[in-house]
C-alpha positions in Angstrom: -22.1 -0.3 -68.4 -20.1 2.9 -69.0 -17.3 3.5 -66.4 -15.9 6.9 -65.4 -12.2 7.7 -65.3 -11.6 5.9 -62.0 -13.5 2.7 -63.1 -16.8 3.4 -61.3 -20.2 3.1 -63.1 -20.8 6.6 -64.5 -24.5 6.9 -63.8 -24.1 5.7 -60.2 -21.1 8.0 -59.7 -23.1 10.9 -60.9 -25.8 10.2 -58.3 -23.1 9.8 -55.6 -21.5 13.1 -56.7 -24.9 14.8 -56.3 -25.2 13.5 -52.8 -21.7 14.7 -52.1 -22.7 18.1 -53.3 -25.5 18.1 -50.8 -23.0 17.3 -48.1 -20.6 20.0 -49.4 -23.4 22.6 -49.3 -24.3 21.6 -45.7 -20.7 21.6 -44.6 -20.4 25.2 -45.9 -23.4 26.2 -43.8 -21.9 24.3 -40.8 -18.6 26.1 -41.4 -20.2 29.5 -41.5 -22.3 28.7 -38.4 -19.1 27.8 -36.5 -17.4 31.1 -37.6 -20.4 33.0 -36.3 -20.3 31.1 -33.0 -16.5 31.7 -32.7 -17.0 35.5 -33.3 -20.1 36.0 -31.1 -19.8 33.7 -28.1 -20.0 35.5 -24.8 -19.8 34.6 -21.1 -17.6 32.8 -18.6 -16.8 30.0 -21.0 -15.7 32.4 -23.8 -12.0 31.4 -23.8 -12.6 27.6 -24.0 -15.4 27.8 -26.5 -13.8 30.4 -28.7 -10.8 28.1 -29.2 -13.1 25.0 -29.6 -15.2 26.7 -32.3 -12.0 27.7 -34.1 -10.8 24.1 -34.0 -14.1 22.9 -35.4 -14.3 25.4 -38.2 -10.7 24.7 -39.2 -11.5 21.0 -39.3 -14.7 21.6 -41.4 -12.7 23.8 -43.8 -10.4 20.8 -44.5 -13.4 18.5 -44.9 -15.0 20.9 -47.4 -11.9 20.7 -49.5 -11.8 16.9 -49.3 -15.5 16.7 -50.3 -15.0 19.1 -53.3 -12.0 17.2 -54.5 -13.8 13.9 -54.2 -16.6 15.3 -56.3 -14.0 16.3 -59.0 -12.5 12.8 -58.7 -15.9 11.4 -59.6 -15.9 13.5 -62.8 -18.5 16.0 -61.5 -18.4 19.7 -60.5 -18.6 20.8 -56.9 -21.2 23.4 -55.9 -19.5 26.7 -55.2 -22.1 29.4 -54.9 -24.0 30.6 -51.8 -27.2 30.2 -53.7 -26.4 26.5 -54.3 -25.5 26.1 -50.6 -28.7 27.6 -49.4 -30.9 25.6 -51.9 -29.3 22.4 -50.6 -29.1 23.3 -46.9 -30.7 21.0 -44.3 -29.1 22.6 -41.3 -30.4 25.3 -39.0 -28.7 28.6 -39.7 -27.3 30.0 -36.4 -27.7 33.8 -36.4 -26.5 36.0 -33.5 -26.0 33.1 -31.1 -24.1 34.4 -28.0 -25.1 31.8 -25.4 -22.9 28.8 -24.8 -25.7 26.3 -24.4 -27.5 27.4 -27.6 -24.2 27.3 -29.5 -23.5 23.7 -28.4 -27.0 22.7 -29.3 -26.6 24.1 -32.8 -23.4 22.2 -33.3 -24.8 18.8 -32.0 -27.9 19.3 -34.2 -25.8 20.2 -37.2 -23.4 17.2 -36.8 -26.4 14.9 -36.4 -27.8 16.1 -39.7 -24.4 15.8 -41.4 -24.1 12.3 -40.2 -27.5 11.4 -41.7 -26.3 12.7 -45.1 -23.0 10.9 -44.8 -24.7 7.6 -44.0 -26.7 7.9 -47.2 -23.5 8.5 -49.1 -21.7 5.6 -47.3 -24.5 3.2 -48.4 -24.5 4.4 -52.0 -20.7 4.4 -52.2 -20.6 0.8 -50.8 -23.1 -0.3 -53.4 -20.8 0.7 -56.3 -17.6 -0.3 -54.5 -16.3 3.3 -54.3 -13.7 2.8 -51.6 -12.4 6.3 -51.8 -15.7 7.9 -50.9 -16.5 5.0 -48.5 -13.3 5.6 -46.6 -13.8 9.3 -46.4 -17.3 9.0 -45.1 -16.3 6.4 -42.6 -13.6 8.7 -41.3 -16.0 11.6 -41.1 -18.6 9.5 -39.3 -16.2 8.2 -36.6 -14.9 11.6 -35.9 -18.3 13.4 -35.8 -19.8 10.7 -33.6 -17.0 11.3 -31.1 -17.5 15.0 -31.2 -21.2 14.7 -30.6 -20.5 12.4 -27.6 -18.0 14.9 -26.2 -20.3 17.9 -26.7 -23.2 16.0 -25.1 -20.9 15.3 -22.1 -20.2 19.0 -21.9 -23.9 19.8 -21.9 -24.5 17.5 -18.8 -22.0 19.4 -16.5 
C-alpha cells in the first residue's frame, strides 16, 4: 500500500480530499449566501441579524481556509474557481433575501446540508485513521449543531 507524505494510504486520502473539496465548494456558497444576507437584511431585527450574519461569515471564512489547507496536507489541490464551486454545490443559493425568517431558514438548511457532507468525511477519515481530518470535522459538527439549535430557538419566538 502506497502512503502519502503524512503516512495515510494515498488512494484513500485522494478520495477523502475529493470529499473535502465538495465541502470546500459548499462552504464557499454558504459564505457568499451569508454575505448577501448581511448586506440585504431589512426590518426591525436588522441590527441583531446584521451582526450575527457577519459573525457567521467570518467563521465560515476561517473554516474555508482550514478545509483548503487540509486538502493540501493530504497532497491534493483545493478547488478555487467559481465554476468548481457551482458544479459541486448542494446548497440553495440565497438571492435577494431581505426577510429575517427566510434568512434564518436558509442558514439552517445550509448548515444541515454541510453537516451531512461533514459526516461522510468523518466516516471516511475514521476508516483510514486520519485524525487531522477527523478532529476538524468533529469540531465543525459540534459547532454547527449548536448553531442550528440556537437558530431554531430564534425561529420559535
